matplotlib code that plots the C-alpha trace (Angstrom):
import matplotlib.pyplot as plt

x = [-18.7, -15.3, -15.2, -14.7, -16.6, -15.1, -17.9, -18.5, -21.4, -21.1, -24.7, -28.4, -28.7, -25.2, -25.7, -26.1, -23.4, -24.3, -27.2, -28.1, -31.7, -33.5, -36.7, -39.5, -39.6, -41.3, -39.8, -42.9, -45.4, -44.1, -46.2, -49.9, -52.2, -51.6, -47.9, -47.9, -47.3, -44.4, -43.0, -43.6, -46.5, -49.9, -51.3, -50.0, -48.9, -50.1, -46.6, -47.6, -49.0, -45.8, -43.4, -45.0, -44.5, -41.0, -40.0, -41.1, -39.1, -36.0, -36.2, -36.4, -33.3, -31.5, -32.0, -30.3, -27.5, -25.6, -27.9, -26.8, -29.3, -28.6, -29.1, -26.6, -24.0, -25.0, -24.6, -21.1, -19.6, -21.2, -18.9, -15.7, -16.1, -14.3, -16.7, -19.7, -18.8, -18.0, -21.3, -23.3, -21.3, -22.1, -25.8, -26.2, -24.8, -27.2, -30.3, -33.2, -33.6, -34.7, -31.9, -28.5, -27.0, -26.2, -29.1, -27.7, -24.3, -25.6, -27.3, -25.8, -24.7, -27.8, -30.1, -28.3, -28.5, -32.3, -33.0, -31.0, -33.5, -36.9, -36.6, -35.8, -38.6, -38.6, -38.0, -40.9, -38.9, -39.8, -43.2, -42.0, -41.4, -44.5, -46.7, -45.1, -47.1, -43.8, -43.2, -39.7, -36.8, -34.9, -37.4, -37.9, -36.4, -40.0, -38.5, -35.2, -36.5, -36.2, -32.6, -32.0, -32.0, -29.3, -26.3, -25.6, -23.0, -21.3, -18.2, -16.0, -17.5, -20.4, -22.2, -23.8, -27.0, -28.1, -31.7, -34.4, -36.2, -34.7, -36.6, -34.3, -30.9, -29.8, -30.2, -27.3, -25.3, -25.6, -24.7, -21.8, -20.4, -21.2, -19.2, -16.3, -16.1, -17.6, -14.9, -17.0, -16.9, -14.2, -15.3, -14.5, -17.2, -18.3, -20.4, -22.7, -23.4, -19.7, -19.9, -19.3, -22.5, -24.5, -28.1, -29.4, -28.1, -30.2, -29.8, -31.4, -30.6, -34.1, -33.1, -29.8, -29.3, -26.3, -27.2, -23.6, -19.8, -19.6, -23.3, -25.3, -29.1, -30.2, -33.8, -34.2, -37.3, -38.4, -35.7, -32.8, -31.5, -29.4, -26.9, -26.3, -25.9, -23.6, -21.6, -21.3, -20.4, -17.7, -16.6, -16.1, -14.6, -11.7, -11.2, -10.8, -13.2, -15.1, -18.8, -22.2, -24.9, -28.4, -30.8, -34.6, -36.7, -39.7, -43.1, -43.3, -46.6, -48.1, -46.0, -45.8, -43.2, -40.7, -37.9, -36.7, -37.1, -40.9, -41.1, -38.3, -35.9, -33.6, -34.7, -32.2, -29.4, -32.2, -35.3, -36.5, -39.8, -41.3, -44.2, -44.7, -46.6, -43.5, -40.5, -41.9, -45.0, -45.2, -44.8, -42.8, -40.3, -37.0, -34.1, -30.6, -27.2, -24.0, -20.8, -17.4, -14.0, -10.4, -11.5, -14.0, -17.5, -17.6, -21.1, -24.5, -27.7, -31.2, -32.4, -35.8, -35.9, -33.9, -34.2, -33.0, -29.9, -29.0, -29.4, -26.9, -24.6, -24.9, -27.7, -30.9, -33.6, -37.0, -39.6, -42.2, -44.9, -45.9, -49.8, -49.6, -49.8, -53.5, -55.2, -53.9, -56.1, -54.5, -51.1, -51.8, -53.0, -50.3, -47.5, -49.0, -48.4, -44.8, -45.7, -42.2, -40.1, -38.5, -35.1, -32.9, -30.9, -29.4, -29.8, -33.4, -34.3, -36.2, -38.5, -41.5, -45.2, -47.5, -50.4, -49.6, -51.2, -51.1, -47.5, -46.7, -48.7, -46.7, -43.5, -44.9, -45.7, -42.2, -40.7, -40.3, -41.7, -43.8, -42.6, -44.3, -42.1, -43.8, -42.3, -38.8, -39.0, -40.3, -37.7, -40.4, -38.3, -34.6, -34.1, -30.8, -32.8, -34.8, -33.4, -36.0, -38.3, -40.1, -40.5, -43.7, -43.9, -46.8, -47.2, -50.6, -49.0, -45.6, -46.5, -48.6, -45.2, -44.3, -41.8, -41.1, -38.3, -35.8, -36.4, -35.9, -32.6, -28.9, -26.6, -22.9, -21.7, -22.8, -20.7, -19.3, -21.2]
y = [6.7, 7.3, 4.2, 5.5, 4.0, 3.5, 3.5, 0.3, -0.7, -3.2, -4.6, -3.7, -6.7, -7.2, -7.3, -3.8, -2.4, 1.3, 3.5, 7.3, 8.2, 11.3, 11.4, 13.6, 16.7, 20.3, 20.8, 18.7, 20.6, 23.9, 23.7, 24.3, 23.0, 25.8, 25.2, 21.4, 20.7, 23.2, 21.1, 17.9, 16.6, 15.9, 16.3, 17.5, 14.9, 14.2, 14.5, 13.1, 9.9, 9.9, 10.2, 7.1, 5.1, 6.3, 5.5, 1.8, 1.9, 3.4, 1.0, -1.9, -0.8, 0.0, -3.6, -4.9, -2.4, 0.9, 3.8, 7.5, 10.5, 13.0, 16.1, 14.7, 14.3, 18.0, 19.3, 17.8, 19.4, 22.8, 22.7, 23.3, 27.3, 27.0, 24.4, 26.3, 29.3, 27.5, 25.8, 29.1, 30.9, 28.0, 28.0, 31.7, 31.4, 28.8, 29.4, 31.9, 34.0, 37.3, 39.1, 38.7, 35.8, 38.1, 36.4, 33.1, 33.7, 34.6, 31.3, 28.7, 25.6, 23.5, 26.4, 26.3, 22.5, 22.7, 25.8, 24.5, 21.6, 23.1, 26.4, 30.1, 32.4, 35.6, 38.8, 40.8, 44.1, 45.7, 46.3, 44.1, 41.2, 42.0, 41.6, 38.4, 35.3, 33.3, 32.6, 31.4, 33.2, 29.7, 27.2, 23.9, 20.7, 19.0, 15.8, 15.2, 12.1, 10.4, 10.1, 8.1, 10.8, 13.5, 11.0, 7.4, 5.0, 3.0, 1.1, 3.3, 6.4, 8.6, 10.3, 13.6, 14.2, 17.0, 17.4, 17.9, 20.4, 23.5, 22.9, 20.0, 21.4, 22.1, 18.3, 17.5, 20.5, 19.1, 15.6, 16.7, 18.5, 15.3, 13.1, 15.4, 16.6, 14.2, 12.1, 9.1, 8.8, 8.1, 8.3, 9.9, 12.0, 12.7, 15.7, 16.2, 19.9, 20.8, 19.6, 21.8, 22.9, 21.0, 23.1, 19.9, 17.5, 15.8, 12.7, 11.3, 8.3, 6.5, 6.1, 4.6, 0.8, -1.2, -5.0, -5.8, -4.4, -4.2, -3.2, -0.1, 0.3, 3.9, 5.1, 7.9, 10.1, 13.2, 13.1, 11.8, 13.1, 11.4, 14.2, 13.3, 9.5, 10.6, 12.6, 9.6, 7.1, 9.6, 9.5, 6.0, 6.0, 8.1, 5.4, 2.7, 0.4, -2.2, -1.5, -2.4, 0.4, -0.6, 2.4, 2.1, 4.9, 5.7, 7.4, 11.2, 10.7, 9.8, 10.9, 7.6, 6.6, 9.3, 6.9, 3.5, 2.1, 2.8, 0.1, -2.2, -3.2, -6.2, -8.7, -11.6, -13.0, -14.6, -12.4, -8.8, -6.9, -5.6, -3.4, -5.4, -2.9, -0.8, -3.4, -6.5, -5.2, -4.4, -0.5, 2.5, 2.6, 1.4, -0.7, 0.6, -1.3, 0.4, -1.5, 0.3, -1.0, 0.5, 4.2, 3.8, 2.9, -0.5, -1.0, 0.8, -1.0, -1.5, -4.6, -6.2, -5.3, -5.2, -8.8, -9.8, -7.6, -9.0, -12.5, -11.8, -10.6, -13.6, -12.4, -14.8, -13.2, -14.2, -11.3, -11.1, -8.9, -5.7, -6.1, -9.9, -11.2, -11.4, -7.9, -4.6, -2.5, -3.8, -3.7, 0.1, 0.7, -0.8, 0.8, 3.9, 3.3, 2.3, -1.4, -2.0, -0.1, -2.6, -2.1, -5.1, -5.3, -8.7, -11.0, -12.1, -10.2, -7.0, -4.3, -2.9, -1.6, -3.9, -2.0, -3.6, -6.9, -8.3, -7.7, -9.0, -12.2, -12.6, -12.5, -15.1, -17.4, -17.1, -18.1, -15.1, -15.4, -12.4, -11.0, -8.0, -4.8, -5.5, -9.1, -7.7, -4.8, -7.1, -9.8, -12.5, -13.6, -14.2, -12.7, -14.8, -17.9, -17.1, -17.6, -15.2, -12.8, -9.5, -7.2, -5.3, -1.5, 0.9, 3.1, 4.9, 8.3, 7.8, 6.3, 9.4, 11.2, 9.6, 6.7, 3.7, 1.8, 2.2, 5.9, 6.6, 5.1, 5.9, 2.9, 3.7, 0.1, -3.3, -6.8, -7.5, -10.6]
z = [-7.3, -8.6, -11.3, -14.7, -17.7, -20.8, -23.6, -25.2, -27.2, -29.9, -30.0, -29.0, -26.7, -24.7, -20.9, -19.9, -17.8, -17.4, -18.7, -18.4, -17.7, -16.7, -14.8, -16.5, -14.2, -13.9, -17.6, -18.8, -16.9, -18.2, -21.5, -22.4, -24.9, -27.3, -27.2, -26.8, -30.7, -30.6, -27.7, -30.0, -27.9, -29.2, -25.6, -22.3, -19.7, -16.1, -14.6, -11.3, -13.2, -15.4, -12.4, -10.7, -14.0, -14.3, -10.7, -11.6, -14.8, -13.0, -10.0, -12.2, -14.1, -10.7, -9.9, -13.1, -13.8, -12.9, -13.8, -14.0, -13.7, -16.3, -14.4, -11.7, -14.5, -15.6, -12.0, -11.7, -14.9, -14.0, -10.8, -12.9, -13.5, -16.9, -18.2, -16.8, -18.6, -21.9, -21.6, -21.1, -24.0, -26.4, -25.2, -25.7, -29.2, -30.0, -28.6, -29.3, -26.3, -25.1, -23.0, -21.9, -19.8, -16.7, -14.8, -15.7, -14.5, -10.9, -10.7, -8.3, -9.8, -8.5, -9.7, -13.1, -13.5, -12.9, -15.1, -18.2, -18.0, -16.7, -18.5, -17.5, -16.8, -19.1, -17.2, -18.5, -17.8, -21.3, -23.0, -25.7, -23.4, -21.4, -24.4, -25.6, -25.2, -24.2, -20.6, -21.1, -22.3, -22.2, -23.2, -21.2, -22.4, -22.8, -24.4, -22.7, -20.8, -24.0, -23.5, -26.5, -29.0, -28.2, -28.2, -29.5, -28.3, -31.1, -30.2, -28.0, -29.5, -28.9, -31.7, -30.6, -32.5, -34.6, -33.4, -36.0, -33.8, -32.5, -29.2, -28.5, -29.5, -26.2, -25.2, -27.5, -26.4, -22.8, -23.7, -25.6, -22.5, -20.4, -22.5, -22.7, -19.4, -16.8, -15.0, -15.2, -19.0, -21.6, -25.0, -28.4, -29.7, -33.3, -33.0, -36.1, -34.9, -35.6, -39.2, -42.0, -43.8, -41.0, -41.9, -43.8, -41.1, -38.5, -36.7, -33.5, -31.6, -32.2, -35.7, -34.7, -33.9, -33.5, -34.4, -34.5, -34.0, -37.6, -38.6, -38.2, -39.0, -39.3, -40.0, -42.4, -42.1, -40.6, -37.9, -39.7, -43.1, -45.9, -45.1, -41.5, -42.8, -45.4, -42.9, -40.3, -43.2, -44.2, -40.6, -40.7, -44.0, -42.4, -39.8, -42.5, -40.6, -42.1, -41.6, -43.0, -42.8, -43.6, -44.1, -43.7, -45.0, -42.7, -43.4, -42.5, -40.8, -38.4, -35.6, -34.2, -37.0, -36.1, -35.5, -36.4, -33.1, -33.1, -35.8, -35.1, -32.1, -31.4, -28.7, -28.7, -31.0, -33.2, -32.6, -33.2, -32.7, -36.0, -37.0, -40.0, -42.4, -42.5, -41.9, -44.0, -45.8, -49.6, -49.4, -50.9, -48.1, -49.4, -47.5, -48.6, -47.8, -47.8, -47.4, -46.5, -46.2, -46.5, -46.2, -49.4, -50.1, -51.8, -52.4, -52.3, -53.2, -52.5, -50.7, -49.9, -46.1, -43.1, -41.9, -45.5, -45.4, -41.7, -42.8, -45.6, -43.0, -40.8, -38.5, -39.1, -37.1, -36.3, -36.3, -33.7, -34.6, -32.9, -32.0, -33.1, -36.7, -37.6, -37.2, -38.6, -36.4, -33.5, -34.9, -35.6, -32.2, -30.2, -32.4, -31.7, -27.9, -28.5, -28.9, -30.7, -28.6, -26.4, -24.4, -24.1, -20.8, -21.7, -24.7, -24.6, -21.7, -22.4, -20.8, -22.4, -21.7, -20.4, -21.9, -25.3, -24.5, -28.0, -28.5, -25.0, -25.9, -29.0, -27.2, -24.8, -27.8, -29.0, -25.5, -23.5, -19.9, -18.9, -15.5, -14.0, -12.8, -9.4, -9.0, -9.9, -7.3, -4.7, -5.4, -6.0, -8.9, -10.1, -13.5, -13.8, -14.0, -16.9, -20.4, -22.1, -20.6, -21.1, -17.9, -18.2, -17.0, -16.7, -19.4, -19.7, -19.3, -20.4, -23.7, -24.5, -24.7, -27.7, -26.7, -24.9, -23.0, -25.6, -26.1, -22.2, -22.1, -23.1, -22.7, -22.0, -21.8, -22.5, -22.3, -25.9, -27.5]

ax = plt.figure().add_subplot(projection="3d")
ax.plot(x, y, z, "-o")
ax.set_aspect("equal")
plt.show()
């Protein structure tokens, strides 16, 4: 494939033209119960089952759009000796490690592309290393199949995230290099890791939504800090673009609230999925709107909630309730298993976990036809003939990793709407 993809993303729902994915691999198995929490998991996954579910997910997307495997992209850029050396140098400056990079320099391109993801086993060649509980000098990227977080497309730009946990910082470094050096992509990058005084800055893609070309919706919680949002606003001010930024405060616990897209996603021109206790309920979590124009912040004020702010900007959205609208217990259960985390591949056409039956039923009541991944893969249906639909994928194991269909995708291009 030689086509160049100029990054273009001006909505969450425009027809998907290209997306980056990563199949969970040995890196997910390279943990044990004692360090699962450090790897940002509440439990260890059955990778065999997770891979079966992921294979269904990616096969559906292969039917719908152009997909890129992140590890293939990484392998390509590592074939350039200058890029490879630069990446290794940056990595060894940034990572905690035990030993020099001599071993890494000796790896083939194929081996390096694998071990940068799966981890590099520590050479137990000294007493101190022998006594260490750590198995890896370069830790596995346990969370990288959640491709959404390390980079964010917006217009013709890519924002490289500043990860909230050091265990994920290498993900952002790899995505920065891919967008800078892979011949498939053309994009301007804004790298939060290069910002001055970035110690307090964190921003991850699960908190970064694009309702419209001139609107950003950003979650502010344990993974995204106000300092990072301020930095991004300053970058937009420098470009003298007219933008509206809506900021939603999020709870710091439980862990299912780590990102905004776990409680709010866009589905269509006029519909969105909400976990109502956070988005619409009476709670202490503020919604703040900032308007910028002409290189200056024109207004900053608190507003009742996200839907109110969007309506004032001309986007009148009907909420569909994660877990349905009647039983808080069911809402909580389905939100925990990524019941609000839908990924749109076209306006009104979305993908999500079939396990969240009450949420799927709420979508059906709102006019979305329910289609199984099996029927898509067997060509039993023609997606183009559906006005609104939800494709249901298996997620008994993937959901236990803490994310859904939106979390596992990094869109590069969508048709402008």
